[in-house]
Structures are given as structure tokens and as C-alpha cells.
N, CA, C and O atoms as a CHARMM CRD file, in Angstrom:
* protein
*
  280
    1    1 MET  N     85.12700 118.98300 118.54600 PROA 1      0.00000
    2    1 MET  CA    85.79900 119.75000 117.52700 PROA 1      0.00000
    3    1 MET  C     86.24800 118.83600 116.41600 PROA 1      0.00000
    4    1 MET  O     86.22900 117.61300 116.54900 PROA 1      0.00000
    5    2 GLY  N     86.64900 119.43700 115.32900 PROA 2      0.00000
    6    2 GLY  CA    87.11800 118.64400 114.22600 PROA 2      0.00000
    7    2 GLY  C     87.60500 119.48600 113.06900 PROA 2      0.00000
    8    2 GLY  O     87.81900 120.69200 113.18900 PROA 2      0.00000
    9    3 PHE  N     87.77100 118.81500 111.94800 PROA 3      0.00000
   10    3 PHE  CA    88.21100 119.47100 110.72200 PROA 3      0.00000
   11    3 PHE  C     87.73700 118.62100 109.55500 PROA 3      0.00000
   12    3 PHE  O     87.23700 117.51200 109.74100 PROA 3      0.00000
   13    4 TYR  N     87.89800 119.15000 108.35900 PROA 4      0.00000
   14    4 TYR  CA    87.55800 118.36500 107.18500 PROA 4      0.00000
   15    4 TYR  C     88.60600 118.56300 106.10300 PROA 4      0.00000
   16    4 TYR  O     89.33300 119.55500 106.08200 PROA 4      0.00000
   17    5 VAL  N     88.66000 117.58900 105.20700 PROA 5      0.00000
   18    5 VAL  CA    89.50500 117.64200 104.02800 PROA 5      0.00000
   19    5 VAL  C     88.57400 117.43100 102.84900 PROA 5      0.00000
   20    5 VAL  O     87.77400 116.49500 102.83000 PROA 5      0.00000
   21    6 GLU  N     88.68700 118.30800 101.87100 PROA 6      0.00000
   22    6 GLU  CA    87.79300 118.24200 100.71800 PROA 6      0.00000
   23    6 GLU  C     88.61500 118.21400  99.44300 PROA 6      0.00000
   24    6 GLU  O     89.57400 118.97200  99.29700 PROA 6      0.00000
   25    7 ASP  N     88.24200 117.34100  98.52300 PROA 7      0.00000
   26    7 ASP  CA    88.95900 117.29300  97.25200 PROA 7      0.00000
   27    7 ASP  C     88.19000 118.07900  96.19000 PROA 7      0.00000
   28    7 ASP  O     87.16200 118.69100  96.48000 PROA 7      0.00000
   29    8 ASP  N     88.68900 118.05500  94.98700 PROA 8      0.00000
   30    8 ASP  CA    88.00700 118.75000  93.89200 PROA 8      0.00000
   31    8 ASP  C     87.62500 117.76600  92.79100 PROA 8      0.00000
   32    8 ASP  O     87.48300 118.13900  91.62600 PROA 8      0.00000
   33    9 GLY  N     87.46500 116.50900  93.18000 PROA 9      0.00000
   34    9 GLY  CA    87.12200 115.45600  92.22400 PROA 9      0.00000
   35    9 GLY  C     85.63300 115.32300  91.98800 PROA 9      0.00000
   36    9 GLY  O     84.86400 116.26000  92.20100 PROA 9      0.00000
   37   10 ARG  N     85.24500 114.14500  91.54700 PROA 10     0.00000
   38   10 ARG  CA    83.85600 113.88500  91.16000 PROA 10     0.00000
   39   10 ARG  C     82.95000 113.50200  92.31700 PROA 10     0.00000
   40   10 ARG  O     81.74600 113.32600  92.12600 PROA 10     0.00000
   41   11 GLY  N     83.50500 113.37100  93.50900 PROA 11     0.00000
   42   11 GLY  CA    82.68900 113.02400  94.66800 PROA 11     0.00000
   43   11 GLY  C     82.43300 111.53000  94.78100 PROA 11     0.00000
   44   11 GLY  O     82.89200 110.73600  93.96000 PROA 11     0.00000
   45   12 ILE  N     81.69200 111.16900  95.81400 PROA 12     0.00000
   46   12 ILE  CA    81.36000 109.77000  96.07700 PROA 12     0.00000
   47   12 ILE  C     79.84500 109.67900  96.19900 PROA 12     0.00000
   48   12 ILE  O     79.25700 110.34100  97.05400 PROA 12     0.00000
   49   13 PRO  N     79.20500 108.87500  95.36200 PROA 13     0.00000
   50   13 PRO  CA    77.74900 108.74300  95.44100 PROA 13     0.00000
   51   13 PRO  C     77.30700 108.34800  96.85100 PROA 13     0.00000
   52   13 PRO  O     77.98900 107.58100  97.52900 PROA 13     0.00000
   53   14 GLU  N     76.18700 108.86500  97.27700 PROA 14     0.00000
   54   14 GLU  CA    75.69100 108.62300  98.63300 PROA 14     0.00000
   55   14 GLU  C     75.59000 107.13700  98.96300 PROA 14     0.00000
   56   14 GLU  O     75.87500 106.73900 100.09300 PROA 14     0.00000
   57   15 LEU  N     75.19500 106.32400  98.01100 PROA 15     0.00000
   58   15 LEU  CA    75.05600 104.88800  98.25200 PROA 15     0.00000
   59   15 LEU  C     76.39900 104.20300  98.51000 PROA 15     0.00000
   60   15 LEU  O     76.42700 103.12000  99.09300 PROA 15     0.00000
   61   16 LYS  N     77.49800 104.80400  98.09500 PROA 16     0.00000
   62   16 LYS  CA    78.82900 104.21900  98.29100 PROA 16     0.00000
   63   16 LYS  C     79.57700 104.84500  99.46000 PROA 16     0.00000
   64   16 LYS  O     80.63400 104.34100  99.83900 PROA 16     0.00000
   65   17 GLN  N     79.07200 105.91500 100.03800 PROA 17     0.00000
   66   17 GLN  CA    79.80600 106.64200 101.07000 PROA 17     0.00000
   67   17 GLN  C     80.12800 105.80000 102.29400 PROA 17     0.00000
   68   17 GLN  O     81.18300 105.99700 102.89700 PROA 17     0.00000
   69   18 ASN  N     79.27800 104.88400 102.67900 PROA 18     0.00000
   70   18 ASN  CA    79.55500 104.02700 103.83400 PROA 18     0.00000
   71   18 ASN  C     80.56200 102.92400 103.51800 PROA 18     0.00000
   72   18 ASN  O     81.19500 102.38500 104.42700 PROA 18     0.00000
   73   19 ARG  N     80.71500 102.58800 102.25100 PROA 19     0.00000
   74   19 ARG  CA    81.58300 101.46900 101.86400 PROA 19     0.00000
   75   19 ARG  C     83.02500 101.87700 101.63800 PROA 19     0.00000
   76   19 ARG  O     83.90800 101.02000 101.68400 PROA 19     0.00000
   77   20 VAL  N     83.29800 103.14700 101.39700 PROA 20     0.00000
   78   20 VAL  CA    84.64900 103.54800 100.98000 PROA 20     0.00000
   79   20 VAL  C     85.72700 103.28300 102.02500 PROA 20     0.00000
   80   20 VAL  O     86.90900 103.23500 101.68500 PROA 20     0.00000
   81   21 PHE  N     85.34700 103.11000 103.28300 PROA 21     0.00000
   82   21 PHE  CA    86.31700 102.82600 104.33700 PROA 21     0.00000
   83   21 PHE  C     86.55100 101.33200 104.55100 PROA 21     0.00000
   84   21 PHE  O     87.37400 100.95600 105.38500 PROA 21     0.00000
   85   22 GLU  N     85.84600 100.47700 103.81600 PROA 22     0.00000
   86   22 GLU  CA    86.00900  99.03200 103.94600 PROA 22     0.00000
   87   22 GLU  C     87.31700  98.59400 103.30200 PROA 22     0.00000
   88   22 GLU  O     87.66000  99.05400 102.21300 PROA 22     0.00000
   89   23 THR  N     88.04100  97.71300 103.96600 PROA 23     0.00000
   90   23 THR  CA    89.27700  97.17700 103.40500 PROA 23     0.00000
   91   23 THR  C     88.97700  96.44500 102.10600 PROA 23     0.00000
   92   23 THR  O     88.10800  95.57300 102.06300 PROA 23     0.00000
   93   24 GLY  N     89.69100  96.79900 101.05800 PROA 24     0.00000
   94   24 GLY  CA    89.52100  96.15400  99.76500 PROA 24     0.00000
   95   24 GLY  C     88.51100  96.81600  98.85300 PROA 24     0.00000
   96   24 GLY  O     88.41300  96.44300  97.68400 PROA 24     0.00000
   97   25 TYR  N     87.75300  97.79200  99.34700 PROA 25     0.00000
   98   25 TYR  CA    86.75300  98.43400  98.49000 PROA 25     0.00000
   99   25 TYR  C     87.43800  99.45400  97.58500 PROA 25     0.00000
  100   25 TYR  O     88.19200 100.30600  98.05600 PROA 25     0.00000
  101   26 THR  N     87.17400  99.36300  96.30700 PROA 26     0.00000
  102   26 THR  CA    87.66200 100.33800  95.33700 PROA 26     0.00000
  103   26 THR  C     86.73100 100.33000  94.13600 PROA 26     0.00000
  104   26 THR  O     86.09400  99.31800  93.84200 PROA 26     0.00000
  105   27 ASP  N     86.65400 101.44700  93.45000 PROA 27     0.00000
  106   27 ASP  CA    85.93400 101.46900  92.17800 PROA 27     0.00000
  107   27 ASP  C     86.89800 101.86400  91.06000 PROA 27     0.00000
  108   27 ASP  O     86.48800 102.23000  89.95900 PROA 27     0.00000
  109   28 SER  N     88.18400 101.77900  91.37600 PROA 28     0.00000
  110   28 SER  CA    89.23200 102.08300  90.40900 PROA 28     0.00000
  111   28 SER  C     89.86200 100.77300  89.93100 PROA 28     0.00000
  112   28 SER  O     90.21200  99.93000  90.75700 PROA 28     0.00000
  113   29 PRO  N     90.01400 100.58400  88.61900 PROA 29     0.00000
  114   29 PRO  CA    90.58600  99.34000  88.10800 PROA 29     0.00000
  115   29 PRO  C     91.97100  99.02200  88.67700 PROA 29     0.00000
  116   29 PRO  O     92.30300  97.84900  88.84300 PROA 29     0.00000
  117   30 GLY  N     92.77000 100.01700  88.97400 PROA 30     0.00000
  118   30 GLY  CA    94.10500  99.78100  89.50600 PROA 30     0.00000
  119   30 GLY  C     94.21200  99.97300  91.00200 PROA 30     0.00000
  120   30 GLY  O     95.31100  99.92300  91.55600 PROA 30     0.00000
  121   31 GLY  N     93.08700 100.19200  91.66800 PROA 31     0.00000
  122   31 GLY  CA    93.10300 100.47100  93.10100 PROA 31     0.00000
  123   31 GLY  C     93.23600  99.22200  93.95400 PROA 31     0.00000
  124   31 GLY  O     92.86700  98.12300  93.54000 PROA 31     0.00000
  125   32 THR  N     93.77500  99.41300  95.15900 PROA 32     0.00000
  126   32 THR  CA    93.92500  98.29100  96.09200 PROA 32     0.00000
  127   32 THR  C     92.82300  98.26100  97.13500 PROA 32     0.00000
  128   32 THR  O     92.54300  97.21200  97.71400 PROA 32     0.00000
  129   33 GLY  N     92.19600  99.40400  97.38000 PROA 33     0.00000
  130   33 GLY  CA    91.17400  99.46900  98.41200 PROA 33     0.00000
  131   33 GLY  C     91.74000  99.58000  99.81300 PROA 33     0.00000
  132   33 GLY  O     91.02200  99.35600 100.78700 PROA 33     0.00000
  133   34 PHE  N     93.01700  99.92300  99.93200 PROA 34     0.00000
  134   34 PHE  CA    93.64400 100.05300 101.24600 PROA 34     0.00000
  135   34 PHE  C     93.64200 101.48600 101.76700 PROA 34     0.00000
  136   34 PHE  O     93.62300 101.68900 102.98100 PROA 34     0.00000
  137   35 GLY  N     93.66000 102.47800 100.89100 PROA 35     0.00000
  138   35 GLY  CA    93.85100 103.87400 101.27900 PROA 35     0.00000
  139   35 GLY  C     92.92400 104.37800 102.37000 PROA 35     0.00000
  140   35 GLY  O     93.39500 104.77800 103.43400 PROA 35     0.00000
  141   36 LEU  N     91.63100 104.36800 102.13700 PROA 36     0.00000
  142   36 LEU  CA    90.70000 104.91300 103.12600 PROA 36     0.00000
  143   36 LEU  C     90.49900 103.97000 104.30400 PROA 36     0.00000
  144   36 LEU  O     90.12000 104.41300 105.38800 PROA 36     0.00000
  145   37 ALA  N     90.74700 102.68000 104.11200 PROA 37     0.00000
  146   37 ALA  CA    90.69500 101.74700 105.24400 PROA 37     0.00000
  147   37 ALA  C     91.81700 102.08300 106.22700 PROA 37     0.00000
  148   37 ALA  O     91.61800 102.02500 107.44100 PROA 37     0.00000
  149   38 ILE  N     92.98200 102.43000 105.71200 PROA 38     0.00000
  150   38 ILE  CA    94.10100 102.82100 106.56400 PROA 38     0.00000
  151   38 ILE  C     93.78800 104.13400 107.27300 PROA 38     0.00000
  152   38 ILE  O     94.09700 104.29400 108.45300 PROA 38     0.00000
  153   39 VAL  N     93.18200 105.06200 106.56200 PROA 39     0.00000
  154   39 VAL  CA    92.78300 106.33300 107.18200 PROA 39     0.00000
  155   39 VAL  C     91.84600 106.06500 108.35200 PROA 39     0.00000
  156   39 VAL  O     92.01600 106.64400 109.42500 PROA 39     0.00000
  157   40 ARG  N     90.86900 105.20300 108.15900 PROA 40     0.00000
  158   40 ARG  CA    89.92700 104.90500 109.23200 PROA 40     0.00000
  159   40 ARG  C     90.64200 104.28400 110.43600 PROA 40     0.00000
  160   40 ARG  O     90.29600 104.59600 111.57500 PROA 40     0.00000
  161   41 GLN  N     91.62700 103.41600 110.21200 PROA 41     0.00000
  162   41 GLN  CA    92.38200 102.81100 111.31400 PROA 41     0.00000
  163   41 GLN  C     93.15200 103.87000 112.09900 PROA 41     0.00000
  164   41 GLN  O     93.18700 103.82700 113.32900 PROA 41     0.00000
  165   42 ILE  N     93.76100 104.80500 111.40500 PROA 42     0.00000
  166   42 ILE  CA    94.51400 105.87200 112.07100 PROA 42     0.00000
  167   42 ILE  C     93.57300 106.76100 112.86700 PROA 42     0.00000
  168   42 ILE  O     93.86600 107.11700 114.00800 PROA 42     0.00000
  169   43 VAL  N     92.45500 107.11600 112.27200 PROA 43     0.00000
  170   43 VAL  CA    91.45900 107.95200 112.93600 PROA 43     0.00000
  171   43 VAL  C     90.96200 107.25900 114.20700 PROA 43     0.00000
  172   43 VAL  O     90.86300 107.88400 115.26200 PROA 43     0.00000
  173   44 SER  N     90.65500 105.98800 114.09900 PROA 44     0.00000
  174   44 SER  CA    90.16900 105.21800 115.24000 PROA 44     0.00000
  175   44 SER  C     91.22300 105.13100 116.34100 PROA 44     0.00000
  176   44 SER  O     90.89700 105.23400 117.52400 PROA 44     0.00000
  177   45 ALA  N     92.48000 104.94400 115.95700 PROA 45     0.00000
  178   45 ALA  CA    93.56200 104.85700 116.93900 PROA 45     0.00000
  179   45 ALA  C     93.70000 106.14300 117.75000 PROA 45     0.00000
  180   45 ALA  O     94.15600 106.11100 118.89400 PROA 45     0.00000
  181   46 HSD  N     93.30800 107.27400 117.16200 PROA 46     0.00000
  182   46 HSD  CA    93.35800 108.55900 117.85800 PROA 46     0.00000
  183   46 HSD  C     92.07500 108.85300 118.63100 PROA 46     0.00000
  184   46 HSD  O     91.98300 109.86600 119.32400 PROA 46     0.00000
  185   47 GLY  N     91.08400 107.96600 118.51200 PROA 47     0.00000
  186   47 GLY  CA    89.81500 108.18500 119.19700 PROA 47     0.00000
  187   47 GLY  C     88.90200 109.15500 118.46900 PROA 47     0.00000
  188   47 GLY  O     87.95600 109.67900 119.05700 PROA 47     0.00000
  189   48 TRP  N     89.17300 109.39400 117.21300 PROA 48     0.00000
  190   48 TRP  CA    88.37100 110.30700 116.40500 PROA 48     0.00000
  191   48 TRP  C     87.28900 109.51300 115.66200 PROA 48     0.00000
  192   48 TRP  O     87.23400 108.28500 115.73500 PROA 48     0.00000
  193   49 GLN  N     86.44800 110.23500 114.96000 PROA 49     0.00000
  194   49 GLN  CA    85.44300 109.66700 114.07200 PROA 49     0.00000
  195   49 GLN  C     85.64200 110.29100 112.69900 PROA 49     0.00000
  196   49 GLN  O     86.14800 111.40800 112.59300 PROA 49     0.00000
  197   50 THR  N     85.25000 109.58100 111.64900 PROA 50     0.00000
  198   50 THR  CA    85.29300 110.15000 110.30200 PROA 50     0.00000
  199   50 THR  C     84.09300 109.68300 109.50600 PROA 50     0.00000
  200   50 THR  O     83.52700 108.61700 109.74900 PROA 50     0.00000
  201   51 ARG  N     83.72600 110.51300 108.55400 PROA 51     0.00000
  202   51 ARG  CA    82.65400 110.14800 107.63400 PROA 51     0.00000
  203   51 ARG  C     82.81500 110.93500 106.34500 PROA 51     0.00000
  204   51 ARG  O     83.52600 111.93900 106.30100 PROA 51     0.00000
  205   52 VAL  N     82.16000 110.47900 105.31800 PROA 52     0.00000
  206   52 VAL  CA    82.19100 111.13000 104.01500 PROA 52     0.00000
  207   52 VAL  C     80.91300 111.93100 103.84700 PROA 52     0.00000
  208   52 VAL  O     79.83300 111.49600 104.24800 PROA 52     0.00000
  209   53 ALA  N     81.04600 113.09200 103.25800 PROA 53     0.00000
  210   53 ALA  CA    79.89300 113.93000 102.93600 PROA 53     0.00000
  211   53 ALA  C     80.12000 114.53300 101.55300 PROA 53     0.00000
  212   53 ALA  O     81.20900 114.42700 100.98900 PROA 53     0.00000
  213   54 ASP  N     79.10500 115.15300 101.02800 PROA 54     0.00000
  214   54 ASP  CA    79.25500 115.87100  99.77000 PROA 54     0.00000
  215   54 ASP  C     79.98000 117.17700 100.04000 PROA 54     0.00000
  216   54 ASP  O     79.67200 117.88800 100.99600 PROA 54     0.00000
  217   55 GLY  N     80.93600 117.48100  99.19700 PROA 55     0.00000
  218   55 GLY  CA    81.66200 118.73400  99.29400 PROA 55     0.00000
  219   55 GLY  C     81.07900 119.76300  98.34400 PROA 55     0.00000
  220   55 GLY  O     79.99900 119.56600  97.78700 PROA 55     0.00000
  221   56 CYS  N     81.78300 120.83700  98.16400 PROA 56     0.00000
  222   56 CYS  CA    81.37000 121.88800  97.23800 PROA 56     0.00000
  223   56 CYS  C     81.44700 121.37900  95.80600 PROA 56     0.00000
  224   56 CYS  O     82.34100 120.60900  95.45500 PROA 56     0.00000
  225   57 ASP  N     80.53100 121.80300  95.01000 PROA 57     0.00000
  226   57 ASP  CA    80.55000 121.49600  93.57700 PROA 57     0.00000
  227   57 ASP  C     80.61300 120.00500  93.27200 PROA 57     0.00000
  228   57 ASP  O     81.18700 119.61300  92.25600 PROA 57     0.00000
  229   58 GLY  N     80.03500 119.16300  94.13000 PROA 58     0.00000
  230   58 GLY  CA    79.96200 117.73800  93.85600 PROA 58     0.00000
  231   58 GLY  C     81.19500 116.93700  94.23000 PROA 58     0.00000
  232   58 GLY  O     81.29900 115.76400  93.87200 PROA 58     0.00000
  233   59 SER  N     82.12100 117.54400  94.93600 PROA 59     0.00000
  234   59 SER  CA    83.33000 116.83300  95.34300 PROA 59     0.00000
  235   59 SER  C     83.05500 116.00900  96.60200 PROA 59     0.00000
  236   59 SER  O     81.91500 115.92600  97.06000 PROA 59     0.00000
  237   60 ALA  N     84.10700 115.40200  97.15600 PROA 60     0.00000
  238   60 ALA  CA    83.97900 114.61800  98.38400 PROA 60     0.00000
  239   60 ALA  C     84.59400 115.38800  99.54800 PROA 60     0.00000
  240   60 ALA  O     85.63900 116.02400  99.40700 PROA 60     0.00000
  241   61 ARG  N     83.93800 115.32200 100.68100 PROA 61     0.00000
  242   61 ARG  CA    84.43800 115.94700 101.91000 PROA 61     0.00000
  243   61 ARG  C     84.55000 114.86800 102.97400 PROA 61     0.00000
  244   61 ARG  O     83.59700 114.12900 103.22400 PROA 61     0.00000
  245   62 PHE  N     85.71000 114.78100 103.59600 PROA 62     0.00000
  246   62 PHE  CA    85.96100 113.82800 104.67000 PROA 62     0.00000
  247   62 PHE  C     86.00300 114.60500 105.97800 PROA 62     0.00000
  248   62 PHE  O     86.89600 115.42200 106.19800 PROA 62     0.00000
  249   63 LYS  N     85.03000 114.34400 106.83900 PROA 63     0.00000
  250   63 LYS  CA    84.91700 115.05700 108.11100 PROA 63     0.00000
  251   63 LYS  C     85.53100 114.23100 109.23300 PROA 63     0.00000
  252   63 LYS  O     85.28400 113.03000 109.34100 PROA 63     0.00000
  253   64 PHE  N     86.33300 114.88500 110.06300 PROA 64     0.00000
  254   64 PHE  CA    86.97800 114.25600 111.21700 PROA 64     0.00000
  255   64 PHE  C     86.47900 114.95900 112.46800 PROA 64     0.00000
  256   64 PHE  O     86.63300 116.17300 112.60400 PROA 64     0.00000
  257   65 THR  N     85.88200 114.20500 113.38200 PROA 65     0.00000
  258   65 THR  CA    85.29300 114.78900 114.58000 PROA 65     0.00000
  259   65 THR  C     85.85900 114.11200 115.83200 PROA 65     0.00000
  260   65 THR  O     86.61300 113.14400 115.74100 PROA 65     0.00000
  261   66 ASP  N     85.48600 114.63200 116.98800 PROA 66     0.00000
  262   66 ASP  CA    85.99800 114.17300 118.27600 PROA 66     0.00000
  263   66 ASP  C     87.51100 114.37500 118.38900 PROA 66     0.00000
  264   66 ASP  O     88.20600 113.60800 119.05400 PROA 66     0.00000
  265   67 VAL  N     88.00100 115.41800 117.72800 PROA 67     0.00000
  266   67 VAL  CA    89.41500 115.75200 117.73600 PROA 67     0.00000
  267   67 VAL  C     89.68100 116.73700 118.85400 PROA 67     0.00000
  268   67 VAL  O     88.97400 117.73600 118.98700 PROA 67     0.00000
  269   68 GLU  N     90.69000 116.46600 119.65700 PROA 68     0.00000
  270   68 GLU  CA    91.08000 117.38100 120.72000 PROA 68     0.00000
  271   68 GLU  C     92.34500 118.11800 120.29200 PROA 68     0.00000
  272   68 GLU  O     93.38800 117.50500 120.06700 PROA 68     0.00000
  273   69 PHE  N     92.24200 119.42300 120.18500 PROA 69     0.00000
  274   69 PHE  CA    93.39100 120.25000 119.83600 PROA 69     0.00000
  275   69 PHE  C     94.04500 120.73800 121.12400 PROA 69     0.00000
  276   69 PHE  O     93.36800 121.25500 122.01300 PROA 69     0.00000
  277   70 THR  N     95.34700 120.57600 121.22000 PROA 70     0.00000
  278   70 THR  CA    96.06100 121.02300 122.43000 PROA 70     0.00000
  279   70 THR  C     97.08200 122.07800 122.10100 PROA 70     0.00000
  280   70 THR  O     97.77300 122.56700 122.99400 PROA 70     0.00000
């Protein structure tokens, strides 16, 4: 089971989708590159998986799987 979170932004190009979870990776001039790396650490600590996909209308969708709902 799982869930997803989708934004309404410009999305993430397919070639960059695997890199966005790397510590220090950013394409924003003022970014630190910590945000999605921290998300991946939290997801991993819960035993979940996450990945980026294309959302509606070209946005980004973050899928979380292996989630156990109790």
C-alpha cells in the first residue's frame, strides 16, 4: 500500500528524477539540497520506498510505497 503527494509546479525532468534525493542536489540558486534527502531518510527509517513520477499537467508526484496502515 501507499500514497502520493503531488504538487502543481513545473515538475522534474525524467533525467533528474533519480538525483533529487541526493544530499546536496539542487537546481535552485538559493537551495541547500537537503529537503528531499531528508525526506528519503525519513521514508527509509519507516521501511517505506519513495520515487518521483510525473504528475498531472506536468507537475511532480512523489510516490510512497510499502506503507502499512494500522
